[in-house]
C-alpha positions in Angstrom: 5.9 11.0 23.2 3.9 10.5 20.0 1.0 12.8 21.1 2.6 15.7 19.1 2.1 13.8 15.8 -1.0 13.9 13.7 -3.0 10.6 13.7 -4.9 9.7 10.6 -8.1 8.0 11.2 -8.7 5.7 8.3 -12.4 5.4 7.2 -13.2 3.3 4.2 -15.6 5.2 1.7 -17.5 2.0 0.6 -18.6 3.6 -2.7 -19.0 1.5 -5.9 -15.6 1.0 -7.4 -15.0 0.1 -11.1 -12.0 -1.2 -12.8 -11.3 -1.3 -16.6 -12.6 -4.9 -16.7 -15.8 -4.1 -15.0 -16.3 -0.9 -17.2 -15.9 -3.2 -20.2 -18.2 -5.7 -18.9 -21.0 -3.1 -18.3 -20.4 -1.3 -21.5 -20.7 -4.4 -23.6 -23.8 -5.5 -21.6 -25.7 -2.6 -23.0 -29.5 -3.5 -23.1 -28.7 -6.8 -21.2 -30.9 -5.9 -18.3 -29.7 -7.0 -14.9 -26.1 -8.4 -14.5 -24.2 -9.4 -11.4 -20.7 -8.0 -11.1 -18.1 -6.8 -8.6 -18.1 -3.2 -7.3 -15.5 -3.8 -4.8 -12.6 -5.2 -6.7 -13.4 -8.9 -6.3 -14.8 -9.2 -2.8 -18.5 -9.6 -3.7 -21.0 -9.3 -6.6 -24.1 -7.3 -6.8 -26.9 -6.3 -9.2 -26.4 -3.7 -11.8 -29.1 -2.7 -14.3 -27.7 -2.0 -17.9 -30.1 -0.3 -20.2 -29.6 1.2 -23.8 -28.7 4.6 -22.7 -27.9 4.5 -18.9 -26.7 2.2 -16.2 -28.1 2.0 -12.6 -25.6 1.2 -9.8 -26.8 1.5 -6.1 -29.5 4.0 -7.2 -27.0 6.1 -9.2 -28.1 6.5 -12.8 -25.2 7.1 -15.2 -25.2 7.7 -18.9 -23.8 4.9 -20.9 -21.5 7.4 -22.7 -19.6 7.9 -19.5 -18.5 4.2 -19.6 -17.5 4.6 -23.2 -15.4 7.7 -22.3 -13.3 5.8 -19.7 -13.3 2.4 -21.5 -9.6 2.5 -22.5 -8.0 4.1 -19.4 -5.9 2.2 -16.9 -7.6 3.7 -13.9 -9.9 2.9 -11.1 -13.2 4.8 -10.8 -15.7 5.6 -8.0 -19.3 6.3 -8.5 -19.8 9.7 -6.9 -22.8 12.0 -7.4 -24.1 10.0 -10.3 -20.7 10.2 -12.2 -17.6 8.2 -12.7 -14.8 9.8 -11.0 -11.2 8.7 -11.3 -9.5 7.9 -8.1 -6.5 10.2 -8.7 -5.4 13.7 -7.6 -2.8 16.3 -8.2 -1.0 18.1 -5.5 1.7 20.6 -6.5 4.0 18.8 -8.9 2.8 15.3 -7.8 0.2 13.1 -9.5 -1.3 10.3 -7.5 -3.4 7.5 -9.1 -4.9 4.3 -8.0 -3.8 1.8 -10.7 -5.5 -1.6 -11.3 -3.1 -4.4 -12.2 -5.5 -7.4 -12.8 -9.2 -8.2 -12.4 -10.5 -8.8 -8.9 -7.3 -8.1 -7.0 -5.6 -5.4 -5.0 -4.4 -2.3 -7.0 -1.2 -0.4 -6.6 -0.7 3.3 -6.2 1.3 5.4 -8.9 3.1 8.6 -7.8 4.2 10.6 -10.8 4.0 7.4 -12.9 6.0 5.2 -10.5 4.1 2.3 -9.0 4.8 1.5 -5.3 4.5 -2.2 -5.5 5.9 -5.0 -7.7 3.3 -5.8 -10.4 5.3 -7.9 -12.8 4.1 -11.5 -12.5 2.9 -10.8 -9.0 0.0 -8.8 -7.5 0.7 -6.0 -4.9 -1.2 -8.1 -2.3 1.0 -11.1 -2.9 4.0 -8.9 -2.9 3.2 -7.5 0.4 2.4 -11.0 1.9 5.9 -12.3 0.7 7.6 -9.3 2.5 5.7 -9.6 5.8 6.1 -13.3 5.9 9.9 -12.8 6.2 9.2 -11.0 9.5 8.3 -14.3 11.2 5.6 -12.6 13.3 4.6 -14.2 16.5 1.2 -13.7 18.0 1.1 -10.4 19.9 4.2 -8.9 18.3 4.4 -5.1 18.3 5.2 -4.1 14.6 6.5 -0.8 13.3 5.6 -0.2 9.7 7.7 2.8 8.4 5.8 3.6 5.2 2.0 2.9 5.2 1.2 3.4 1.5 -2.0 1.6 0.8 -1.6 -0.3 4.1 -1.0 -3.8 2.7 2.1 -4.6 4.9 0.3 -3.4 8.1 -2.8 -5.4 7.2 -0.7 -8.5 6.5 1.1 -8.0 9.8 -2.2 -8.2 11.7 -3.3 -11.2 9.6 -0.1 -13.0 10.6 -0.6 -12.4 14.3 0.7 -8.9 15.2 -1.1 -7.5 18.3 -0.5 -3.9 17.4 1.0 -2.0 14.4 2.3 1.5 14.3 2.4 2.7 10.7 3.9 5.9 9.4 3.0 7.8 6.2 4.2 11.2 5.4 2.0 11.9 2.4 -1.7 12.3 3.4 -2.6 12.2 -0.2 -1.7 8.5 -0.3 -3.9 7.8 2.8 -6.8 9.7 1.3 -6.7 7.6 -1.9 -6.4 4.4 0.2 -9.8 5.4 1.8 -11.4 4.4 -1.7 -9.5 1.2 -2.0 -11.5 -1.9 -0.9 -8.3 -3.7 -0.4 -7.2 -1.1 2.2 -10.3 -1.3 4.4 -8.8 -3.4 7.1 -6.9 -0.2 8.1 -10.1 0.6 10.1 -8.8 -2.0 12.7 -8.1 -0.1 15.9 -4.9 -2.2 16.4 -3.4 -0.2 13.5 -2.3 3.4 14.4 -1.3 5.6 11.4 0.9 8.7 11.9 1.1 11.4 9.3 4.8 12.4 9.4 8.2 11.6 8.1 9.5 8.3 9.5 12.8 9.8 10.2 11.2 12.3 12.7 8.9 9.7 14.2 11.5 7.1 14.9 13.6 9.6 16.9 10.7 9.8 19.4 10.1 6.2 19.8 11.3 4.4 23.1 14.3 2.2 23.0 13.6 -1.5 22.3 9.9 -1.0 21.9 9.1 -3.1 18.8 9.4 -6.8 18.2 9.3 -6.4 14.3 10.0 -3.6 11.8 8.8 -3.5 8.2 10.6 -1.0 6.1 9.4 -0.8 2.6 10.2 2.7 1.5 9.9 4.4 -2.0 12.9 3.9 -4.2 16.3 5.4 -3.2 16.1 8.3 -5.7 12.7 9.5 -4.1 13.6 8.9 -0.4 17.4 8.7 0.1 17.1 9.6 3.8 15.3 6.4 4.5 18.3 4.3 3.3 20.8 6.2 5.4 23.1 5.0 8.3 21.5 7.5 10.7 18.0 6.2 10.1 19.2 2.6 10.3 20.8 3.2 13.8 17.5 4.6 15.0 15.7 1.4 13.7 18.3 -0.6 15.5 17.7 1.3 18.7 14.0 0.9 18.8 14.1 -2.9 17.9 14.0 -5.3 20.7 16.9 -7.9 21.2 16.3 -10.8 18.9 13.9 -8.6 16.8 13.7 -8.7 13.1 13.7 -6.0 10.4 12.8 -6.6 6.8 13.9 -3.9 4.3 12.6 -3.9 0.8 15.2 -2.6 -1.7 14.0 -3.5 -5.2 16.5 -3.4 -7.9 16.4 0.0 -9.5 19.4 0.5 -11.8 20.4 -3.2 -11.9 20.6 -3.1 -15.7 23.2 -0.5 -15.6 25.2 -2.4 -12.9 23.9 -0.6 -9.7 23.5 -2.8 -6.6 21.3 -1.1 -4.1 20.9 -4.2 -2.0 24.6 -4.4 -1.3 24.8 -0.9 -0.1 21.8 -1.3 2.1 23.2 -4.5 3.6 26.6 -2.8 4.3 25.0 0.2 6.1 22.7 -2.0 8.2 25.6 -4.0 9.3 27.4 -0.8 10.3 24.3 0.0 12.4 24.7 -3.2 14.3 22.4 -5.7 12.4 23.2 -9.1 11.3 22.0 -9.1 7.7 21.1 -11.7 5.0 19.7 -11.3 1.6 16.1 -12.4 0.6 16.4 -12.2 -3.2 12.9 -13.7 -3.7 11.4 -10.6 -2.1 14.1 -8.2 -3.4 14.7 -7.5 0.3 17.2 -8.0 3.1 16.4 -9.4 6.6 18.3 -7.7 9.4 18.4 -9.3 12.9 19.2 -7.6 16.2 21.2 -10.4 17.9 21.9 -8.8 21.3 
């Protein structure tokens, strides 16, 4: 029943990637000769030649002035056609940007200036791990991941034992940026299927009781209100197997002004049939299908 939906075939670009910390290291190493640094956001180190007027990275020769130009920007750059190119794009009214958060760790993605992961006192990678751990995945579990993003929750699901992950992302721009992200490269695993469509539409085509676990990590309520609605929660309940578990990230937007998003989510999930408890350490709720 999913044949009518577009499948996104993830392919990691594997080009040199530079964060602000690496750009600064290179720029301040002018005339240092050979240095070893990371060009994949912390996974490995390789040789870079730094001269007075230029830098050579994987056979690309780049003017040192280009490094000076981007030195102060909070952005991630790829080396394409012998130039530093920001991993960002504009589509209509939306601006997408891969945002570095700390040296040698996973970035987040910003959409219109709003980052899609927790980054205060935690990295996006650890944030995703904490959420997925709440699913209590057993080896071979079939997992539905309703919002792919950079793919961290889908990847962690595999790392924790899932046998198959169906992941859904309605915005192909996000997936195209993920192709440049070294921390997203495990999305090439053939046990992960990515559908490009709105989760609300996809879930309606899924078979009853066909998933052991569901990770629901949507954008904030103001950006994707339909993914917080009772109708959608009832569909998630329908496709989840008995004794299945759903983890729903809520965040806490508006909490300083007295809003309680988590309470509303918990109430609607219970109306849909779930037994629900809060997981404040992850800013999430855990919902169980008892029957």
